VEXSE-766187 format. One line per 3 residues: number of its first residue (from 1); their letters; for each residue x, y, z of N, C-alpha, C, CB. Coordinates in steps of 0.05 Angstrom, whole numbers, plus 32768, in hexadecimal, padded with zeros to 4 digits. Glycine has a CB too. Example, Ala and Ser with C-alpha at 12.3 -4.5 7.8 and 13.67 -1.06 7.14 Angstrom:
2
1 = as = 8108/7F8E/809C/80F6/7FA6/809C/8108/7FBE/809C/80E2/7FA7/80B5 | 8101/7FD3/808E/8111/7FEB/808F/8102/8001/809D/811A/7FF4/8072
***
This chain:
190
1 = mnr = 8011/7FEA/7FFF/7FFF/8000/7FFF/8014/8018/8000/7FE9/7FFF/8018 | 800A/802B/7FF1/8019/8044/7FEE/8010/8057/8004/8014/8050/7FD1 | 8023/8064/8011/8019/8074/802B/8023/8091/8025/8026/8068/8049
4 = apl = 8014/80A2/802F/801E/80BF/802F/8033/80C1/8043/8007/80D5/8035 | 8044/80D7/8041/805A/80D9/8054/804F/80E1/8070/806E/80EE/804A | 805B/80D9/8084/8053/80DF/809E/8061/80FA/80A5/805B/80C8/80B2
7 = pgp = 8052/8109/80B8/805C/8122/80BF/8077/811E/80CF/8047/8132/80CF | 8087/8132/80CD/80A2/812F/80DC/80B9/8129/80CF/80A1/811C/80ED | 80D1/8129/80D9/80E9/8123/80CC/80ED/8107/80C4/80FE/812B/80DD
10 = tsa = 80F9/8101/80AE/80FD/80E6/80A6/811A/80E0/80A4/80EE/80E0/808E | 8123/80C7/80A4/813E/80C4/80A4/8149/80BE/8086/8145/80AE/80B8 | 8137/80BA/8073/813F/80B8/8058/812F/80CC/8045/813C/809C/8050
13 = pea = 8137/80D5/8030/8128/80E4/8021/810F/80D6/8018/8136/80EC/800C | 80F6/80E5/8017/80DC/80DA/8015/80DB/80C8/7FFA/80C6/80F1/8017 | 80E6/80D3/7FE4/80E5/80C5/7FCB/80F5/80AA/7FCE/80F1/80D8/7FB5
16 = drp = 8107/80A6/7FDE/8114/808C/7FE1/8107/8076/7FEE/812B/8091/7FEF | 80EE/807E/7FFD/80E1/8069/800B/80D0/8059/7FF8/80D0/8074/8022 | 80D1/803E/7FFC/80C1/802D/7FE9/80A2/8031/7FEE/80C9/800E/7FEE
19 = gwl = 8096/8034/7FD4/807A/8039/7FD6/806F/8055/7FDD/8070/8028/7FE8 | 8083/8069/7FE2/8079/8081/7FEA/806E/8091/7FD3/808D/808F/7FF7 | 8058/80A0/7FD8/804C/80B3/7FC4/8049/80CD/7FCE/8031/80AB/7FBB
22 = ppe = 804C/80E3/7FC1/8045/80FD/7FCA/8027/80FF/7FD2/804B/8111/7FB5 | 8021/810F/7FE6/8005/8111/7FEF/7FF1/8113/7FDB/8002/8127/7FFF | 7FF4/8124/7FC5/7FE0/8127/7FB2/7FDB/8110/7FA2/7FE7/813D/7FA3
25 = qya = 7FF0/80FD/7F9C/7FEE/80E6/7F8E/7FE1/80D0/7F9F/8009/80DF/7F84 | 7FEB/80CD/7FBA/7FE0/80BA/7FCD/7FC0/80C0/7FD0/7FEF/80BD/7FE9 | 7FB9/80D7/7FD1/7F9D/80DF/7FD2/7F8B/80D5/7FBD/7F9B/80FB/7FD3
28 = etv = 7F97/80D1/7FA8/7F87/80C5/7F90/7F83/80A7/7F93/7F96/80CA/7F74 | 7F92/809C/7FA6/7F8C/807D/7FA8/7F7C/8077/7FC1/7FA8/806C/7FA9 | 7F71/8089/7FD0/7F61/8080/7FEA/7F44/8083/7FE0/7F67/8093/8005
31 = lka = 7F33/8077/7FF2/7F15/8078/7FEE/7F0B/8094/7FE9/7F07/806D/8007 | 7EF8/8096/7FD8/7EEC/80AF/7FD3/7ED0/80AC/7FDE/7EEC/80B7/7FB4 | 7EC7/80C1/7FEE/7EAF/80BF/7FFC/7EA1/80D9/7FFE/7EB3/80B5/8016
34 = taf = 7E87/80DB/8001/7E7A/80F4/800A/7E70/80F2/8025/7E64/80FB/7FF9 | 7E6F/8107/8032/7E69/8106/804F/7E4E/8115/8053/7E81/8114/8062 | 7E3E/8109/8066/7E24/8118/806C/7E1F/811B/8089/7E0A/810A/805F
37 = acv = 7E0F/812B/8093/7E06/812E/80AF/7DE9/8132/80AE/7E14/8147/80BE | 7DDC/8128/80C1/7DBD/812A/80C4/7DB6/812A/80E1/7DAE/8112/80B4 | 7D9B/8132/80E5/7D90/8133/80FE/7D77/8120/8102/7D8A/814F/8103
40 = yft = 7D77/8112/8117/7D61/80FF/811C/7D50/810E/8133/7D6D/80DF/8126 | 7D39/8116/8128/7D23/8121/813A/7D0D/810B/813C/7D17/813E/812F | 7D00/810C/8155/7CE5/80FF/8158/7CD3/8114/8165/7CE5/80E3/816A
43 = ded = 7CB9/810A/8165/7CA4/811A/8173/7CA8/8112/8190/7C84/8114/8168 | 7C95/811C/81A1/7C95/8115/81BE/7C91/80FA/81C7/7C83/8123/81CA | 7C86/80EA/81B1/7C83/80CE/81B5/7C95/80BB/81AA/7C6C/80C6/81AD
46 = drp = 7CAA/80C9/81A5/7CC4/80B9/8197/7CBD/80AE/817C/7CCE/80A0/81A9 | 7CAC/80B9/816C/7CA7/80B3/8153/7CBA/80C2/8140/7C8B/80B8/814F | 7CCA/80B4/812F/7CDE/80C1/811D/7CCF/80D6/8109/7CEE/80A8/810C
49 = lql = 7CDF/80EE/8106/7CD5/8100/80F1/7CE6/80FA/80D9/7CD6/811D/80F8 | 7CDA/80FB/80C1/7CEB/80F6/80A7/7CDC/8109/8091/7CEA/80D5/809D | 7CED/810F/807F/7CE8/8123/806B/7CE3/8110/8050/7D02/813A/8068
52 = rsv = 7CD1/8117/8040/7CCE/8109/8026/7CDC/8118/8010/7CB0/8104/801F | 7CEF/810B/8004/7D01/8117/7FEF/7CF1/811A/7FD5/7D19/8105/7FEA | 7CF6/8131/7FC8/7CEC/8136/7FAE/7D02/812F/7F97/7CE3/8156/7FAC
55 = yss = 7D18/8128/7F9E/7D2D/8120/7F8C/7D39/8106/7F8B/7D41/812F/7F8F | 7D32/80F4/7FA1/7D3D/80DB/7FA3/7D27/80C7/7FA5/7D4F/80D9/7FB9 | 7D20/80B8/7F8F/7D0F/80A2/7F93/7D1B/808A/7FA0/7D04/809C/7F7A
58 = ehp = 7D37/8089/7F9F/7D46/8072/7FAD/7D46/8074/7FCB/7D63/8070/7FA5 | 7D46/808C/7FD6/7D43/8092/7FF2/7D2D/80A7/7FF6/7D5F/809B/7FFF | 7D13/809E/7FF7/7CFB/80B1/7FF6/7CFA/80BF/8012/7CDF/80A0/7FF0
61 = wql = 7CFF/80B2/8028/7CFC/80C1/8042/7D16/80C2/804F/7CE7/80B3/8056 | 7D1C/80DB/8059/7D37/80E2/8062/7D36/80F1/807C/7D46/80F3/804D | 7D4B/80EF/808C/7D4F/8100/80A3/7D57/811C/809C/7D63/80F5/80B3
64 = agg = 7D51/8132/80A9/7D5A/814C/80A4/7D7A/814D/80A3/7D4E/815F/80B9 | 7D86/8154/808C/7DA1/8155/808B/7DAC/8154/806E/7DAB/813F/809C | 7DC6/814F/806A/7DD0/8150/804D/7DEE/8150/804E/7DC5/816A/803E
67 = tmd = 7DF7/8153/8036/7E13/814F/8030/7E24/8169/803B/7E18/8149/8010 | 7E3B/8161/8047/7E4E/8176/8051/7E57/8187/803A/7E66/816A/805F | 7E58/81A0/803F/7E66/81B3/802E/7E83/81B5/8035/7E59/81CF/802F
70 = pge = 7E94/81BB/8023/7EB4/81BC/8028/7EB6/81D1/8040/7EC8/81C5/800B | 7EC8/81C8/8052/7ECD/81D8/8068/7EBC/81D5/8082/7ECB/81F3/805F | 7EA3/81C9/807E/7E90/81C4/8094/7E99/81AD/80A4/7E74/81BE/8089
73 = rpw = 7E8F/81B0/80BD/7E92/8198/80D0/7E77/8189/80D0/7E9A/81A1/80F0 | 7E77/8171/80D9/7E5B/8163/80D8/7E45/8172/80E7/7E5D/8146/80E5 | 7E4A/817C/8100/7E31/818A/810E/7E2B/81A0/80FF/7E34/8193/812C
76 = qta = 7E3D/81B0/80F3/7E35/81C7/80E3/7E24/81BF/80CC/7E4D/81D5/80D8 | 7E2A/81AB/80C0/7E19/81A2/80A9/7E00/819C/80B0/7E23/818B/809C | 7DFB/818C/80C7/7DE3/8182/80D1/7DD0/819A/80D9/7DEA/816F/80E9
79 = vre = 7DDD/81AF/80E6/7DCC/81C6/80EE/7DC5/81D5/80D4/7DDA/81D9/8103 | 7DD7/81DA/80C0/7DD2/81E9/80A9/7DBD/81DB/8098/7DEB/81ED/8099 | 7DC1/81C2/8093/7DAC/81B2/8083/7D91/81B1/8090/7DB6/8195/807E
82 = cre = 7D8F/81AC/80AB/7D78/81AC/80B8/7D68/81C6/80B7/7D7D/81A4/80D1 | 7D75/81DB/80BB/7D69/81F6/80B8/7D61/81FC/809A/7D7F/820D/80C2 | 7D6F/81F5/8087/7D68/81F9/806B/7D50/81E9/8065/7D7F/81F1/8058
85 = etg = 7D50/81CE/8070/7D3B/81BC/8066/7D1F/81BF/8077/7D47/819E/8067 | 7D22/81C8/8090/7D0B/81C6/80A2/7D05/81E1/80AF/7D10/81B1/80B7 | 7D19/81F2/80AE/7D16/820B/80BF/7D1D/8207/80DE/7CF8/8215/80BD
88 = lvp = 7D23/81EC/80E6/7D2A/81E6/8101/7D47/81E9/8105/7D21/81CA/8107 | 7D50/81F3/811B/7D6C/81F6/8124/7D70/81E4/813C/7D72/8214/812A | 7D7E/81CC/8136/7D84/81BB/814E/7D96/81CA/8162/7D91/81A1/8146
91 = agp = 7D8F/81C3/817C/7D9F/81D0/8191/7DB6/81BE/8197/7D8E/81D5/81AA | 7DCB/81C9/819E/7DE5/81BB/81A6/7DE4/81B5/81C3/7E00/81CD/819F | 7DFA/81AA/81CD/7E0F/819E/81BF/7E08/8186/81AD/7E20/8196/81D2
94 = prl = 7E15/8181/819B/7E0F/816A/818A/7E10/814D/8199/7E24/816A/8172 | 7DFD/813D/8194/7DFE/8122/81A1/7DFD/810C/8189/7DE4/811E/81B7 | 7E12/8100/8184/7E14/80ED/8171/7E04/80D3/8175/7E2E/80E8/816E
97 = laa = 7DF0/80CC/8162/7DE2/80B5/8166/7DED/809C/8154/7DC5/80BA/8160 | 7DF7/80A4/813D/7E01/808D/812C/7E14/8096/8117/7DEA/807D/811D | 7E27/8084/810F/7E35/8088/80F8/7E2C/8076/80E3/7E4F/8085/80FD
100 = vfg = 7E2C/807D/80CB/7E20/806F/80B4/7E33/806E/809D/7E06/807E/80AA | 7E37/8056/808E/7E49/8056/8079/7E39/8046/8063/7E65/8048/8081 | 7E3C/804D/8049/7E32/8040/8033/7E47/803D/801C/7E1B/804E/802B
103 = qpg = 7E46/8027/800F/7E55/8022/7FF7/7E48/8030/7FDF/7E58/8003/7FF3 | 7E5B/8037/7FC9/7E4D/8043/7FB2/7E3D/802E/7FA3/7E62/8051/7FA0 | 7E2C/8038/7F93/7E1B/802A/7F81/7E10/803A/7F6A/7E04/801F/7F90
106 = agw = 7DFB/8030/7F59/7DF3/803E/7F46/7DE7/8058/7F4C/7DE5/802F/7F39 | 7DDD/805B/7F63/7DD1/8076/7F6A/7DE5/808B/7F75/7DBA/8072/7F81 | 7DFE/8084/7F7A/7E12/8096/7F84/7E2F/8089/7F7F/7E0C/809D/7FA3
109 = pys = 7E41/8099/7F6F/7E59/8089/7F6B/7E6E/8088/7F82/7E66/8092/7F52 | 7E69/8094/7F9A/7E7E/8095/7FAD/7E72/8087/7FC4/7E87/80B2/7FB4 | 7E83/807E/7FDB/7E79/8075/7FF2/7E6F/808D/8001/7E8F/8065/8001
112 = ttg = 7E5F/8088/8015/7E54/809E/8025/7E5A/8097/8042/7E34/80A2/801F | 7E60/80AD/8052/7E64/80A9/806E/7E54/80C1/807B/7E84/80A9/8076 | 7E47/80BA/8091/7E37/80D1/809D/7E32/80CC/80BB/7E1B/80D6/808E
115 = lvf = 7E2C/80E0/80C6/7E25/80E2/80E1/7E07/80EA/80E9/7E38/80F5/80EC | 7DFA/80DE/80FA/7DDF/80E5/8101/7DE0/80F0/811E/7DCB/80CC/80FF | 7DD6/8106/8122/7DD8/8115/813C/7DB8/8115/8147/7DE6/8135/8138
118 = dgg = 7DB7/8115/8161/7D9B/8118/816F/7D92/8131/816E/7D9A/8110/818B | 7D7B/8135/8163/7D6F/814F/8161/7D59/8154/8179/7D62/8152/8144 | 7D54/813E/8188/7D43/8141/819E/7D25/813B/8195/7D46/815D/81AA
121 = rls = 7D13/813F/81A8/7CF7/813D/81A4/7CE9/8155/819C/7CEC/8133/81BB | 7CDB/8157/8189/7CCC/8171/8180/7CB0/8170/8189/7CCC/8175/8160 | 7CA7/8189/8195/7C8C/818D/819B/7C79/818D/8183/7C89/81A5/81AA
124 = gaq = 7C5F/818D/8189/7C4B/818D/8172/7C51/81A9/8165/7C2A/818A/817D | 7C54/81BD/8173/7C58/81D8/8167/7C70/81D8/8157/7C59/81EF/817D | 7C85/81CD/815E/7C9E/81CC/814E/7C9A/81BD/8133/7CB4/81BF/815E
127 = lrg = 7C8D/81A7/8135/7C86/8197/811F/7C71/81A6/810B/7C79/817D/812A | 7C60/81B4/8113/7C4F/81C3/8105/7C5F/81DB/80F8/7C37/81CC/8117 | 7C74/81E3/8104/7C81/81FA/80FA/7C98/81F3/80E7/7C8B/820A/8112
130 = ivl = 7C9B/81DB/80E0/7CAD/81D3/80CB/7CA9/81E1/80B1/7CAB/81B6/80C6 | 7CBC/81EC/80A4/7CB7/81F7/808A/7CCD/81E9/8077/7CBB/8218/808A | 7CC2/81D9/8064/7CD0/81C9/8052/7CDC/81DA/803C/7CBF/81B4/8047
133 = dpl = 7CF5/81D4/8033/7CFE/81DD/8019/7CF4/81CD/8001/7D1C/81DD/8019 | 7CDF/81D9/7FF2/7CD1/81CB/7FDF/7CE4/81C0/7FCA/7CBB/81DC/7FD3 | 7CFE/81CA/7FC8/7D10/81BB/7FB3/7D1C/81A3/7FBC/7D26/81CC/7FAA
136 = ehd = 7D1A/819B/7FD9/7D22/8185/7FE4/7D0F/8172/7FED/7D31/818C/7FF5 | 7CF9/817C/7FFB/7CE8/8168/8008/7CCA/8174/8004/7CF0/8164/8028 | 7CB7/8163/8003/7C9D/816C/8001/7C89/8164/8018/7C95/8164/7FEA
139 = ear = 7C96/8156/802A/7C84/814D/8042/7C95/8146/8058/7C72/8136/803B | 7C8E/814D/8071/7C9A/8146/808A/7C86/8134/8099/7CA1/815E/809B | 7C8E/811D/80A1/7C7D/810A/80AD/7C88/80FE/80C6/7C78/80F5/809A
142 = vlp = 7C77/80F9/80DA/7C7F/80EE/80F4/7C6F/80D2/80F4/7C77/8102/810F | 7C7A/80BB/80F7/7C6E/80A0/80F9/7C7B/8090/810E/7C70/8092/80DF | 7C6D/807E/811B/7C79/8067/812B/7C8F/805B/811B/7C64/8051/8132
145 = lda = 7CA4/8053/8128/7CBD/8047/8119/7CB4/8031/8106/7CD4/803A/812F | 7CA4/801D/810D/7C9D/8008/80FC/7C8A/8010/80E4/7C8F/7FF4/810C | 7C7E/8025/80E5/7C6F/802F/80CF/7C7E/803A/80B7/7C5D/8044/80D8
148 = wep = 7C98/8040/80BF/7CA9/8049/80A8/7CB3/8032/8097/7CC1/8058/80B2 | 7CB4/801B/80A0/7CC0/8005/8092/7CB5/8001/8074/7CBC/7FEB/80A2 | 7C9B/8001/8072/7C93/7FFB/8054/7C97/8014/8041/7C72/7FF2/8053
151 = lmp = 7C9E/802A/804C/7CA2/8042/803E/7CBF/8049/8034/7C97/8058/804F | 7CD2/8037/803E/7CEE/803A/8038/7CFC/8023/802D/7CFC/8042/804F | 7D12/8027/801E/7D24/800F/8019/7D2D/8003/8033/7D3C/8018/8009
154 = rtd = 7D32/7FEA/8031/7D38/7FD9/8048/7D4E/7FE5/8059/7D3F/7FBB/803F | 7D66/7FED/804B/7D7A/7FF6/8059/7D76/8012/8067/7D91/7FF6/8048 | 7D65/8022/805A/7D5D/803C/8066/7D4F/8039/8080/7D4B/804C/8052
157 = fvr = 7D3C/8023/807F/7D2E/801D/8098/7D40/8013/80AF/7D1A/8009/8091 | 7D50/8000/80A8/7D63/7FF5/80BB/7D74/800D/80C7/7D75/7FE0/80AD | 7D7D/801F/80B7/7D8D/8035/80C1/7D7C/8045/80D5/7D98/8046/80A9
160 = lrv = 7D62/804A/80CE/7D51/8059/80DF/7D4D/804A/80FA/7D37/805C/80D1 | 7D4A/8031/80F8/7D48/8020/8110/7D62/8022/8123/7D43/8001/8107 | 7D78/801F/8113/7D93/8022/8125/7D93/8040/8132/7DAF/801E/8110
163 = vae = 7D8B/8052/8124/7D8A/806F/812F/7D77/8070/8148/7D80/8085/8118 | 7D5F/8065/8144/7D4D/8067/815B/7D55/8055/8172/7D30/8061/8151 | 7D63/803F/816D/7D6D/802F/8184/7D85/803D/8192/7D76/8011/817A
166 = arr = 7D94/804C/8182/7DAB/805C/8191/7D9E/8071/81A1/7DC0/8069/817C | 7D89/807E/8199/7D7B/8092/81A8/7D71/8085/81C2/7D65/809F/8197 | 7D65/806F/81C1/7D57/8061/81D4/7D6C/8056/81EB/7D46/8049/81C5
169 = tgv = 7D82/804F/81E1/7D95/8041/81F3/7DAC/8054/81FD/7DA2/802A/81E4 | 7DAE/8069/81ED/7DC5/807B/81F4/7DE0/8070/81E9/7DC6/807F/8214 | 7DDF/805A/81DB/7DF9/8050/81CE/7DF7/8055/81B2/7DFF/8030/81D3
172 = agy = 7E0D/8063/81A8/7E0F/806A/818B/7E0E/8053/8179/7E27/8079/8186 | 7DFF/8055/8163/7DFE/8040/8150/7E11/8042/813A/7DE4/803E/8145 | 7E16/802B/812E/7E28/802B/8116/7E1B/801B/8101/7E44/801F/811C
175 = fds = 7E16/8027/80E7/7E08/8017/80D4/7E19/801A/80BA/7DEA/8020/80D1 | 7E24/8002/80B0/7E35/8005/8099/7E2C/7FF6/807E/7E51/7FFC/80A0 | 7E10/7FF6/807F/7E01/7FE7/8068/7DF0/7FF9/8059/7DEF/7FD0/8072
178 = wdw = 7DF4/8015/8059/7DE2/8028/804F/7DED/802A/8031/7DE3/8044/805F | 7DF0/8014/8020/7DFA/8015/8006/7DE5/8020/7FF1/7E03/7FF8/7FFE | 7DEE/802C/7FDE/7DDE/8038/7FC8/7DD5/8023/7FB7/7DED/804C/7FB7
181 = adt = 7DDE/8009/7FB7/7DD4/7FF5/7FA8/7DBB/7FE8/7FAF/7DE6/7FE3/7FA6 | 7DB3/7FEC/7FCA/7D9D/7FE0/7FD7/7D87/7FF4/7FDB/7DA5/7FD6/7FF1 | 7D75/7FF7/7FC7/7D60/800C/7FC9/7D44/8002/7FC5/7D65/8021/7FB5
184 = vvg = 7D3F/7FE9/7FCB/7D25/7FDF/7FC7/7D13/7FE8/7FDE/7D25/7FC0/7FC6 | 7CFC/7FF5/7FD8/7CE9/7FFF/7FEB/7CDB/7FE9/7FF7/7CD7/8012/7FE0 | 7CD7/7FEA/8012/7CC7/7FD7/8021/7CD8/7FC0/8028/7CAF/7FCF/8011
187 = ggg = 7CCC/7FAD/8037/7CD8/7F96/803F/7CEF/7F9C/8051/7CE0/7F86/8028 | 7CEC/7FAA/8062/7D01/7FB2/8078/7D0A/7F9B/8087/7CF6/7FC8/808D | 7D14/7FA1/809E/7D1F/7F8B/80AF/7D3C/7F8A/80AB/7D13/7F6E/80A9
190 = g = 7D48/7F77/80B6/7D64/7F75/80B1/7D73/7F6F/80CC/7D6F/7F90/80A3
***
């Protein structure tokens, strides 16, 4: 494996080390991925809130969140995206619920890695005050966890279940099967 140089002094010139590549060349050999951050909200009865996408039939129901912009940190992304998509501004400090990873597929050419933060429980007034960005979502819905299963691809539902369990137990979840190749709606479980 070719490795980038380690910081600090070296005993031999870098070019003389076997397998050494300059950082810009080494960077071309490593995994390419996009990063996202999102927020998990529930109502006061712990029913998950999700938004219906107008642009993704592969992932029709989504948590508030999105892709990180260059220079952003994950919590900044979650707050920005949530505000843009719903008008809600999650209160900090951030509490991580889950880490999510997906392999590339026909729907997206890169791996994805993301963090899901706890947005807390929303009151009825907060839910009624949601203002959707019509270019991204056309409906916000709160349902009992199991009622989401027939509305989502299997892996999306399993991911939602992992996040709900992390909230319930206080133990962060890890989900590494949110692949772009598995997008059949319904038939959840797993």
